[in-house]
MARTOR-276931 format. One record per residue: residue number from 1; residue in one letter; chain; y, z, x negated of N, C-alpha, C in turn. Coordinates in nm, 3 decimals. Each point is the difference from the previous one (the first is absolute). Layout:
<pts>
<pt><seq>NUM</seq><type>A</type><mol>A</mol><n_north>Y</n_north><n_up>Z</n_up><n_east>X</n_east><ca_north>Y</ca_north><ca_up>Z</ca_up><ca_east>X</ca_east><c_north>Y</c_north><c_up>Z</c_up><c_east>X</c_east></pt>
...
</pts>
This chain:
<pts>
<pt><seq>1</seq><type>M</type><mol>A</mol><n_north>-0.128</n_north><n_up>-0.013</n_up><n_east>-0.053</n_east><ca_north>0.121</ca_north><ca_up>-0.004</ca_up><ca_east>0.048</ca_east><c_north>0.131</c_north><c_up>0.011</c_up><c_east>-0.064</c_east></pt>
<pt><seq>2</seq><type>T</type><mol>A</mol><n_north>0.067</n_north><n_up>-0.085</n_up><n_east>0.010</n_east><ca_north>0.157</ca_north><ca_up>-0.014</ca_up><ca_east>-0.097</ca_east><c_north>0.121</c_north><c_up>0.126</c_up><c_east>0.080</c_east></pt>
<pt><seq>3</seq><type>P</type><mol>A</mol><n_north>0.061</n_north><n_up>0.024</n_up><n_east>-0.126</n_east><ca_north>0.083</ca_north><ca_up>0.125</ca_up><ca_east>0.077</ca_east><c_north>0.096</c_north><c_up>-0.060</c_up><c_east>0.122</c_east></pt>
<pt><seq>4</seq><type>L</type><mol>A</mol><n_north>0.014</n_north><n_up>-0.143</n_up><n_east>-0.012</n_east><ca_north>0.109</ca_north><ca_up>0.023</ca_up><ca_east>0.120</ca_east><c_north>-0.154</c_north><c_up>-0.023</c_up><c_east>0.175</c_east></pt>
<pt><seq>5</seq><type>M</type><mol>A</mol><n_north>-0.085</n_north><n_up>-0.006</n_up><n_east>-0.013</n_east><ca_north>-0.085</ca_north><ca_up>-0.020</ca_up><ca_east>0.095</ca_east><c_north>-0.052</c_north><c_up>0.181</c_up><c_east>0.000</c_east></pt>
<pt><seq>6</seq><type>A</type><mol>A</mol><n_north>0.050</n_north><n_up>0.035</n_up><n_east>-0.104</n_east><ca_north>0.003</ca_north><ca_up>0.193</ca_up><ca_east>0.022</ca_east><c_north>0.107</c_north><c_up>0.018</c_up><c_east>0.080</c_east></pt>
<pt><seq>7</seq><type>A</type><mol>A</mol><n_north>0.098</n_north><n_up>-0.005</n_up><n_east>-0.037</n_east><ca_north>0.123</ca_north><ca_up>0.021</ca_up><ca_east>0.057</ca_east><c_north>0.025</c_north><c_up>-0.054</c_up><c_east>0.123</c_east></pt>
<pt><seq>8</seq><type>G</type><mol>A</mol><n_north>-0.020</n_north><n_up>-0.105</n_up><n_east>0.078</n_east><ca_north>-0.044</ca_north><ca_up>-0.050</ca_up><ca_east>0.120</ca_east><c_north>-0.050</c_north><c_up>0.129</c_up><c_east>0.084</c_east></pt>
<pt><seq>9</seq><type>L</type><mol>A</mol><n_north>-0.132</n_north><n_up>-0.014</n_up><n_east>-0.074</n_east><ca_north>-0.105</ca_north><ca_up>0.052</ca_up><ca_east>0.061</ca_east><c_north>0.109</c_north><c_up>0.185</c_up><c_east>0.047</c_east></pt>
<pt><seq>10</seq><type>A</type><mol>A</mol><n_north>0.014</n_north><n_up>0.040</n_up><n_east>-0.116</n_east><ca_north>0.095</ca_north><ca_up>0.091</ca_up><ca_east>-0.002</ca_east><c_north>0.141</c_north><c_up>0.016</c_up><c_east>0.123</c_east></pt>
<pt><seq>11</seq><type>L</type><mol>A</mol><n_north>0.057</n_north><n_up>-0.057</n_up><n_east>0.004</n_east><ca_north>0.066</ca_north><ca_up>-0.060</ca_up><ca_east>0.073</ca_east><c_north>-0.037</c_north><c_up>0.014</c_up><c_east>0.149</c_east></pt>
<pt><seq>12</seq><type>G</type><mol>A</mol><n_north>-0.065</n_north><n_up>-0.084</n_up><n_east>0.024</n_east><ca_north>-0.129</ca_north><ca_up>-0.030</ca_up><ca_east>0.143</ca_east><c_north>-0.014</c_north><c_up>0.159</c_up><c_east>0.041</c_east></pt>
<pt><seq>13</seq><type>A</type><mol>A</mol><n_north>-0.072</n_north><n_up>0.055</n_up><n_east>-0.087</n_east><ca_north>-0.043</ca_north><ca_up>0.157</ca_up><ca_east>0.082</ca_east><c_north>0.080</c_north><c_up>0.065</c_up><c_east>0.037</c_east></pt>
<pt><seq>14</seq><type>A</type><mol>A</mol><n_north>0.139</n_north><n_up>0.011</n_up><n_east>-0.092</n_east><ca_north>0.075</ca_north><ca_up>0.118</ca_up><ca_east>0.039</ca_east><c_north>0.070</c_north><c_up>-0.045</c_up><c_east>0.117</c_east></pt>
<pt><seq>15</seq><type>G</type><mol>A</mol><n_north>0.030</n_north><n_up>-0.164</n_up><n_east>-0.017</n_east><ca_north>0.061</ca_north><ca_up>-0.039</ca_up><ca_east>0.118</ca_east><c_north>-0.103</c_north><c_up>0.039</c_up><c_east>0.122</c_east></pt>
<pt><seq>16</seq><type>L</type><mol>A</mol><n_north>-0.148</n_north><n_up>-0.003</n_up><n_east>0.010</n_east><ca_north>-0.062</ca_north><ca_up>0.061</ca_up><ca_east>0.099</ca_east><c_north>0.007</c_north><c_up>0.163</c_up><c_east>0.042</c_east></pt>
<pt><seq>17</seq><type>V</type><mol>A</mol><n_north>-0.025</n_north><n_up>0.076</n_up><n_east>-0.102</n_east><ca_north>0.067</ca_north><ca_up>0.127</ca_up><ca_east>0.016</ca_east><c_north>0.131</c_north><c_up>0.017</c_up><c_east>0.058</c_east></pt>
<pt><seq>18</seq><type>M</type><mol>A</mol><n_north>0.140</n_north><n_up>-0.120</n_up><n_east>0.001</n_east><ca_north>0.098</ca_north><ca_up>0.114</ca_up><ca_east>0.030</ca_east><c_north>-0.014</c_north><c_up>-0.100</c_up><c_east>0.168</c_east></pt>
<pt><seq>19</seq><type>L</type><mol>A</mol><n_north>-0.056</n_north><n_up>-0.050</n_up><n_east>0.043</n_east><ca_north>-0.061</ca_north><ca_up>-0.073</ca_up><ca_east>0.120</ca_east><c_north>-0.076</c_north><c_up>0.115</c_up><c_east>0.084</c_east></pt>
<pt><seq>20</seq><type>I</type><mol>A</mol><n_north>-0.076</n_north><n_up>0.057</n_up><n_east>-0.029</n_east><ca_north>-0.082</ca_north><ca_up>0.116</ca_up><ca_east>0.026</ca_east><c_north>0.083</c_north><c_up>0.114</c_up><c_east>0.049</c_east></pt>
<pt><seq>21</seq><type>V</type><mol>A</mol><n_north>0.076</n_north><n_up>0.017</n_up><n_east>-0.132</n_east><ca_north>0.099</ca_north><ca_up>0.133</ca_up><ca_east>0.021</ca_east><c_north>0.088</c_north><c_up>-0.041</c_up><c_east>0.101</c_east></pt>
<pt><seq>22</seq><type>G</type><mol>A</mol><n_north>0.064</n_north><n_up>-0.089</n_up><n_east>-0.033</n_east><ca_north>0.087</ca_north><ca_up>-0.066</ca_up><ca_east>0.129</ca_east><c_north>-0.017</c_north><c_up>-0.022</c_up><c_east>0.113</c_east></pt>
<pt><seq>23</seq><type>Q</type><mol>A</mol><n_north>-0.164</n_north><n_up>-0.016</n_up><n_east>0.053</n_east><ca_north>-0.002</ca_north><ca_up>0.032</ca_up><ca_east>0.140</ca_east><c_north>-0.041</c_north><c_up>0.168</c_up><c_east>0.006</c_east></pt>
<pt><seq>24</seq><type>Y</type><mol>A</mol><n_north>-0.067</n_north><n_up>0.052</n_up><n_east>-0.052</n_east><ca_north>0.001</ca_north><ca_up>0.166</ca_up><ca_east>0.025</ca_east><c_north>0.132</c_north><c_up>0.064</c_up><c_east>0.022</c_east></pt>
<pt><seq>25</seq><type>L</type><mol>A</mol><n_north>0.083</n_north><n_up>-0.045</n_up><n_east>-0.094</n_east><ca_north>0.151</ca_north><ca_up>0.038</ca_up><ca_east>0.049</ca_east><c_north>0.070</c_north><c_up>-0.012</c_up><c_east>0.096</c_east></pt>
<pt><seq>26</seq><type>G</type><mol>A</mol><n_north>-0.033</n_north><n_up>-0.169</n_up><n_east>0.042</n_east><ca_north>0.065</ca_north><ca_up>-0.045</ca_up><ca_east>0.111</ca_east><c_north>-0.055</c_north><c_up>0.063</c_up><c_east>0.148</c_east></pt>
<pt><seq>27</seq><type>R</type><mol>A</mol><n_north>-0.149</n_north><n_up>0.045</n_up><n_east>0.033</n_east><ca_north>-0.047</ca_north><ca_up>0.098</ca_up><ca_east>0.049</ca_east><c_north>0.083</c_north><c_up>0.138</c_up><c_east>0.058</c_east></pt>
<pt><seq>28</seq><type>R</type><mol>A</mol><n_north>0.041</n_north><n_up>0.046</n_up><n_east>-0.161</n_east><ca_north>0.059</ca_north><ca_up>0.114</ca_up><ca_east>0.011</ca_east><c_north>0.107</c_north><c_up>0.044</c_up><c_east>0.060</c_east></pt>
<pt><seq>29</seq><type>A</type><mol>A</mol><n_north>0.057</n_north><n_up>-0.119</n_up><n_east>-0.051</n_east><ca_north>0.157</ca_north><ca_up>0.010</ca_up><ca_east>0.030</ca_east><c_north>0.031</c_north><c_up>-0.046</c_up><c_east>0.131</c_east></pt>
<pt><seq>30</seq><type>V</type><mol>A</mol><n_north>0.016</n_north><n_up>0.122</n_up><n_east>0.071</n_east><ca_north>0.041</ca_north><ca_up>-0.053</ca_up><ca_east>0.196</ca_east><c_north>0.120</c_north><c_up>0.073</c_up><c_east>0.030</c_east></pt>
<pt><seq>31</seq><type>T</type><mol>A</mol><n_north>0.061</n_north><n_up>-0.046</n_up><n_east>0.069</n_east><ca_north>0.082</ca_north><ca_up>0.057</ca_up><ca_east>0.060</ca_east><c_north>0.011</c_north><c_up>0.085</c_up><c_east>0.079</c_east></pt>
<pt><seq>32</seq><type>A</type><mol>A</mol><n_north>-0.015</n_north><n_up>0.156</n_up><n_east>-0.004</n_east><ca_north>-0.045</ca_north><ca_up>0.118</ca_up><ca_east>0.097</ca_east><c_north>0.136</c_north><c_up>-0.008</c_up><c_east>0.091</c_east></pt>
<pt><seq>33</seq><type>P</type><mol>A</mol><n_north>-0.041</n_north><n_up>0.046</n_up><n_east>0.129</n_east><ca_north>0.149</ca_north><ca_up>0.031</ca_up><ca_east>0.088</ca_east><c_north>-0.013</c_north><c_up>0.134</c_up><c_east>-0.031</c_east></pt>
<pt><seq>34</seq><type>D</type><mol>A</mol><n_north>0.165</n_north><n_up>0.078</n_up><n_east>0.048</n_east><ca_north>-0.029</ca_north><ca_up>0.113</ca_up><ca_east>-0.009</ca_east><c_north>-0.096</c_north><c_up>0.081</c_up><c_east>0.019</c_east></pt>
<pt><seq>35</seq><type>P</type><mol>A</mol><n_north>-0.037</n_north><n_up>0.142</n_up><n_east>0.000</n_east><ca_north>-0.085</ca_north><ca_up>0.063</ca_up><ca_east>0.051</ca_east><c_north>-0.057</c_north><c_up>0.032</c_up><c_east>0.130</c_east></pt>
<pt><seq>36</seq><type>E</type><mol>A</mol><n_north>0.129</n_north><n_up>-0.008</n_up><n_east>0.095</n_east><ca_north>0.001</ca_north><ca_up>0.051</ca_up><ca_east>0.141</ca_east><c_north>-0.034</c_north><c_up>-0.128</c_up><c_east>0.062</c_east></pt>
<pt><seq>37</seq><type>T</type><mol>A</mol><n_north>0.045</n_north><n_up>-0.106</n_up><n_east>-0.024</n_east><ca_north>-0.054</ca_north><ca_up>-0.153</ca_up><ca_east>0.050</ca_east><c_north>-0.171</c_north><c_up>-0.024</c_up><c_east>-0.048</c_east></pt>
<pt><seq>38</seq><type>R</type><mol>A</mol><n_north>-0.035</n_north><n_up>0.067</n_up><n_east>-0.109</n_east><ca_north>-0.090</ca_north><ca_up>-0.073</ca_up><ca_east>-0.074</ca_east><c_north>-0.108</c_north><c_up>0.118</c_up><c_east>0.137</c_east></pt>
<pt><seq>39</seq><type>R</type><mol>A</mol><n_north>0.059</n_north><n_up>0.143</n_up><n_east>0.039</n_east><ca_north>-0.084</ca_north><ca_up>0.075</ca_up><ca_east>0.045</ca_east><c_north>-0.035</c_north><c_up>-0.080</c_up><c_east>0.133</c_east></pt>
<pt><seq>40</seq><type>A</type><mol>A</mol><n_north>0.072</n_north><n_up>-0.044</n_up><n_east>0.095</n_east><ca_north>0.024</ca_north><ca_up>-0.059</ca_up><ca_east>0.100</ca_east><c_north>-0.077</c_north><c_up>-0.124</c_up><c_east>0.025</c_east></pt>
<pt><seq>41</seq><type>E</type><mol>A</mol><n_north>-0.029</n_north><n_up>-0.064</n_up><n_east>-0.125</n_east><ca_north>-0.086</ca_north><ca_up>-0.144</ca_up><ca_east>0.010</ca_east><c_north>-0.118</c_north><c_up>0.075</c_up><c_east>-0.009</c_east></pt>
<pt><seq>42</seq><type>V</type><mol>A</mol><n_north>-0.048</n_north><n_up>0.088</n_up><n_east>-0.109</n_east><ca_north>-0.115</ca_north><ca_up>0.033</ca_up><ca_east>-0.022</ca_east><c_north>-0.032</c_north><c_up>0.100</c_up><c_east>0.145</c_east></pt>
<pt><seq>43</seq><type>R</type><mol>A</mol><n_north>0.075</n_north><n_up>0.056</n_up><n_east>0.087</n_east><ca_north>-0.050</ca_north><ca_up>0.081</ca_up><ca_east>0.109</ca_east><c_north>-0.045</c_north><c_up>-0.118</c_up><c_east>0.157</c_east></pt>
<pt><seq>44</seq><type>D</type><mol>A</mol><n_north>0.103</n_north><n_up>-0.128</n_up><n_east>-0.045</n_east><ca_north>-0.037</ca_north><ca_up>-0.074</ca_up><ca_east>0.129</ca_east><c_north>-0.113</c_north><c_up>-0.099</c_up><c_east>-0.047</c_east></pt>
<pt><seq>45</seq><type>T</type><mol>A</mol><n_north>-0.048</n_north><n_up>0.000</n_up><n_east>-0.117</n_east><ca_north>-0.139</ca_north><ca_up>-0.079</ca_up><ca_east>-0.057</ca_east><c_north>-0.063</c_north><c_up>0.088</c_up><c_east>0.007</c_east></pt>
<pt><seq>46</seq><type>L</type><mol>A</mol><n_north>-0.016</n_north><n_up>0.115</n_up><n_east>0.024</n_east><ca_north>-0.154</ca_north><ca_up>0.121</ca_up><ca_east>0.035</ca_east><c_north>0.023</c_north><c_up>-0.012</c_up><c_east>0.123</c_east></pt>
<pt><seq>47</seq><type>G</type><mol>A</mol><n_north>0.055</n_north><n_up>-0.002</n_up><n_east>0.114</n_east><ca_north>-0.003</ca_north><ca_up>-0.023</ca_up><ca_east>0.137</ca_east><c_north>-0.040</c_north><c_up>-0.112</c_up><c_east>0.056</c_east></pt>
<pt><seq>48</seq><type>R</type><mol>A</mol><n_north>0.038</n_north><n_up>-0.120</n_up><n_east>-0.075</n_east><ca_north>-0.048</ca_north><ca_up>-0.098</ca_up><ca_east>0.061</ca_east><c_north>-0.087</c_north><c_up>-0.068</c_up><c_east>-0.089</c_east></pt>
<pt><seq>49</seq><type>D</type><mol>A</mol><n_north>-0.039</n_north><n_up>0.003</n_up><n_east>-0.128</n_east><ca_north>-0.094</ca_north><ca_up>-0.045</ca_up><ca_east>-0.073</ca_east><c_north>-0.118</c_north><c_up>0.074</c_up><c_east>-0.072</c_east></pt>
<pt><seq>50</seq><type>G</type><mol>A</mol><n_north>0.059</n_north><n_up>0.149</n_up><n_east>0.021</n_east><ca_north>-0.121</ca_north><ca_up>0.076</ca_up><ca_east>-0.097</ca_east><c_north>0.035</c_north><c_up>0.056</c_up><c_east>-0.156</c_east></pt>
<pt><seq>51</seq><type>W</type><mol>A</mol><n_north>-0.106</n_north><n_up>0.063</n_up><n_east>-0.055</n_east><ca_north>0.046</ca_north><ca_up>0.049</ca_up><ca_east>-0.101</ca_east><c_north>0.009</c_north><c_up>-0.097</c_up><c_east>-0.150</c_east></pt>
<pt><seq>52</seq><type>T</type><mol>A</mol><n_north>-0.098</n_north><n_up>-0.084</n_up><n_east>-0.009</n_east><ca_north>0.007</ca_north><ca_up>-0.116</ca_up><ca_east>-0.089</ca_east><c_north>0.083</c_north><c_up>-0.093</c_up><c_east>-0.007</c_east></pt>
<pt><seq>53</seq><type>A</type><mol>A</mol><n_north>0.069</n_north><n_up>-0.033</n_up><n_east>0.145</n_east><ca_north>0.101</ca_north><ca_up>-0.064</ca_up><ca_east>-0.045</ca_east><c_north>0.132</c_north><c_up>0.063</c_up><c_east>-0.006</c_east></pt>
<pt><seq>54</seq><type>S</type><mol>A</mol><n_north>0.011</n_north><n_up>0.143</n_up><n_east>0.002</n_east><ca_north>0.089</ca_north><ca_up>0.065</ca_up><ca_east>-0.013</ca_east><c_north>0.029</c_north><c_up>0.032</c_up><c_east>-0.192</c_east></pt>
<pt><seq>55</seq><type>V</type><mol>A</mol><n_north>-0.128</n_north><n_up>0.055</n_up><n_east>-0.017</n_east><ca_north>-0.016</ca_north><ca_up>0.000</ca_up><ca_east>-0.162</ca_east><c_north>0.063</c_north><c_up>-0.123</c_up><c_east>-0.059</c_east></pt>
<pt><seq>56</seq><type>K</type><mol>A</mol><n_north>-0.055</n_north><n_up>-0.118</n_up><n_east>0.027</n_east><ca_north>0.030</ca_north><ca_up>-0.151</ca_up><ca_east>-0.042</ca_east><c_north>0.153</c_north><c_up>0.005</c_up><c_east>-0.006</c_east></pt>
<pt><seq>57</seq><type>I</type><mol>A</mol><n_north>0.073</n_north><n_up>0.025</n_up><n_east>0.154</n_east><ca_north>0.179</ca_north><ca_up>-0.040</ca_up><ca_east>-0.038</ca_east><c_north>0.004</c_north><c_up>0.088</c_up><c_east>-0.072</c_east></pt>
<pt><seq>58</seq><type>Y</type><mol>A</mol><n_north>-0.040</n_north><n_up>0.118</n_up><n_east>-0.025</n_east><ca_north>0.063</ca_north><ca_up>0.072</ca_up><ca_east>-0.106</ca_east><c_north>-0.012</c_north><c_up>0.007</c_up><c_east>-0.129</c_east></pt>
<pt><seq>59</seq><type>R</type><mol>A</mol><n_north>-0.117</n_north><n_up>-0.051</n_up><n_east>-0.048</n_east><ca_north>-0.014</ca_north><ca_up>-0.056</ca_up><ca_east>-0.085</ca_east><c_north>0.086</c_north><c_up>-0.177</c_up><c_east>-0.075</c_east></pt>
<pt><seq>60</seq><type>E</type><mol>A</mol><n_north>0.040</n_north><n_up>-0.057</n_up><n_east>0.104</n_east><ca_north>0.044</ca_north><ca_up>-0.125</ca_up><ca_east>-0.031</ca_east><c_north>0.155</c_north><c_up>0.046</c_up><c_east>0.019</c_east></pt>
<pt><seq>61</seq><type>R</type><mol>A</mol><n_north>0.083</n_north><n_up>0.046</n_up><n_east>0.066</n_east><ca_north>0.126</ca_north><ca_up>0.102</ca_up><ca_east>-0.014</ca_east><c_north>0.037</c_north><c_up>0.103</c_up><c_east>-0.139</c_east></pt>
<pt><seq>62</seq><type>T</type><mol>A</mol><n_north>-0.113</n_north><n_up>0.061</n_up><n_east>-0.046</n_east><ca_north>0.063</ca_north><ca_up>0.093</ca_up><ca_east>-0.104</ca_east><c_north>-0.098</c_north><c_up>-0.046</c_up><c_east>-0.131</c_east></pt>
<pt><seq>63</seq><type>G</type><mol>A</mol><n_north>-0.077</n_north><n_up>-0.124</n_up><n_east>-0.011</n_east><ca_north>-0.086</ca_north><ca_up>-0.031</ca_up><ca_east>-0.071</ca_east><c_north>-0.083</c_north><c_up>0.164</c_up><c_east>-0.097</c_east></pt>
<pt><seq>64</seq><type>A</type><mol>A</mol><n_north>-0.052</n_north><n_up>0.029</n_up><n_east>0.124</n_east><ca_north>-0.068</ca_north><ca_up>0.162</ca_up><ca_east>-0.058</ca_east><c_north>-0.179</c_north><c_up>-0.010</c_up><c_east>0.030</c_east></pt>
<pt><seq>65</seq><type>G</type><mol>A</mol><n_north>-0.046</n_north><n_up>0.103</n_up><n_east>-0.089</n_east><ca_north>-0.138</ca_north><ca_up>-0.096</ca_up><ca_east>-0.012</ca_east><c_north>-0.069</c_north><c_up>0.091</c_up><c_east>0.147</c_east></pt>
<pt><seq>66</seq><type>L</type><mol>A</mol><n_north>-0.126</n_north><n_up>-0.041</n_up><n_east>0.013</n_east><ca_north>-0.080</ca_north><ca_up>0.006</ca_up><ca_east>0.113</ca_east><c_north>0.016</c_north><c_up>0.157</c_up><c_east>0.017</c_east></pt>
<pt><seq>67</seq><type>L</type><mol>A</mol><n_north>-0.050</n_north><n_up>0.108</n_up><n_east>-0.097</n_east><ca_north>0.009</ca_north><ca_up>0.133</ca_up><ca_east>0.076</ca_east><c_north>0.134</c_north><c_up>0.071</c_up><c_east>0.021</c_east></pt>
<pt><seq>68</seq><type>E</type><mol>A</mol><n_north>0.127</n_north><n_up>-0.090</n_up><n_east>-0.083</n_east><ca_north>0.095</ca_north><ca_up>0.064</ca_up><ca_east>0.033</ca_east><c_north>0.069</c_north><c_up>-0.063</c_up><c_east>0.133</c_east></pt>
<pt><seq>69</seq><type>A</type><mol>A</mol><n_north>-0.075</n_north><n_up>-0.127</n_up><n_east>0.036</n_east><ca_north>0.082</ca_north><ca_up>-0.002</ca_up><ca_east>0.121</ca_east><c_north>-0.093</c_north><c_up>0.063</c_up><c_east>0.092</c_east></pt>
<pt><seq>70</seq><type>H</type><mol>A</mol><n_north>-0.095</n_north><n_up>0.003</n_up><n_east>0.000</n_east><ca_north>-0.060</ca_north><ca_up>0.080</ca_up><ca_east>0.100</ca_east><c_north>0.031</c_north><c_up>0.130</c_up><c_east>0.029</c_east></pt>
<pt><seq>71</seq><type>D</type><mol>A</mol><n_north>-0.008</n_north><n_up>0.118</n_up><n_east>-0.094</n_east><ca_north>0.056</ca_north><ca_up>0.095</ca_up><ca_east>0.015</ca_east><c_north>0.167</c_north><c_up>0.016</c_up><c_east>0.063</c_east></pt>
<pt><seq>72</seq><type>A</type><mol>A</mol><n_north>0.072</n_north><n_up>-0.126</n_up><n_east>-0.059</n_east><ca_north>0.103</ca_north><ca_up>-0.001</ca_up><ca_east>0.066</ca_east><c_north>0.030</c_north><c_up>-0.060</c_up><c_east>0.177</c_east></pt>
<pt><seq>73</seq><type>V</type><mol>A</mol><n_north>-0.102</n_north><n_up>-0.063</n_up><n_east>0.017</n_east><ca_north>-0.012</ca_north><ca_up>-0.020</ca_up><ca_east>0.153</ca_east><c_north>-0.071</c_north><c_up>0.125</c_up><c_east>0.093</c_east></pt>
<pt><seq>74</seq><type>R</type><mol>A</mol><n_north>-0.059</n_north><n_up>0.083</n_up><n_east>-0.089</n_east><ca_north>-0.039</ca_north><ca_up>0.143</ca_up><ca_east>0.061</ca_east><c_north>0.083</c_north><c_up>0.069</c_up><c_east>0.023</c_east></pt>
<pt><seq>75</seq><type>R</type><mol>A</mol><n_north>0.092</n_north><n_up>0.027</n_up><n_east>-0.051</n_east><ca_north>0.133</ca_north><ca_up>0.056</ca_up><ca_east>-0.028</ca_east><c_north>0.057</c_north><c_up>-0.010</c_up><c_east>0.127</c_east></pt>
<pt><seq>76</seq><type>I</type><mol>A</mol><n_north>0.062</n_north><n_up>-0.134</n_up><n_east>-0.038</n_east><ca_north>0.045</ca_north><ca_up>-0.075</ca_up><ca_east>0.151</ca_east><c_north>-0.040</c_north><c_up>0.028</c_up><c_east>0.064</c_east></pt>
<pt><seq>77</seq><type>D</type><mol>A</mol><n_north>-0.135</n_north><n_up>-0.046</n_up><n_east>0.066</n_east><ca_north>-0.110</ca_north><ca_up>0.029</ca_up><ca_east>0.103</ca_east><c_north>0.069</c_north><c_up>0.142</c_up><c_east>0.076</c_east></pt>
<pt><seq>78</seq><type>R</type><mol>A</mol><n_north>0.009</n_north><n_up>0.078</n_up><n_east>-0.097</n_east><ca_north>-0.023</ca_north><ca_up>0.186</ca_up><ca_east>0.030</ca_east><c_north>0.161</c_north><c_up>0.048</c_up><c_east>0.003</c_east></pt>
<pt><seq>79</seq><type>E</type><mol>A</mol><n_north>0.080</n_north><n_up>-0.078</n_up><n_east>-0.057</n_east><ca_north>0.127</ca_north><ca_up>0.037</ca_up><ca_east>0.068</ca_east><c_north>0.024</c_north><c_up>-0.059</c_up><c_east>0.108</c_east></pt>
<pt><seq>80</seq><type>S</type><mol>A</mol><n_north>-0.053</n_north><n_up>-0.107</n_up><n_east>0.048</n_east><ca_north>0.059</ca_north><ca_up>-0.050</ca_up><ca_east>0.163</ca_east><c_north>-0.072</c_north><c_up>0.039</c_up><c_east>0.087</c_east></pt>
<pt><seq>81</seq><type>R</type><mol>A</mol><n_north>-0.082</n_north><n_up>0.137</n_up><n_east>-0.041</n_east><ca_north>-0.077</ca_north><ca_up>0.053</ca_up><ca_east>0.106</ca_east><c_north>0.062</c_north><c_up>0.093</c_up><c_east>0.106</c_east></pt>
</pts>
């Protein structure tokens, strides 16, 4: 392998890594509404579509992980009772 081919391969690999990281960060970079709006949306979704949809909405709005979102939805549900 020539040095030029090795450099091209290294640049290609670096580009691929950057694309993967960009996709990951793009999914995490969400615009979270203010907490009260988010709580209202989760409460509405709980009543209409259930737990799974509520956790999904919370995750989409905040970028939270599954466990964090589940705990947050549980807190919101408890507060609304």
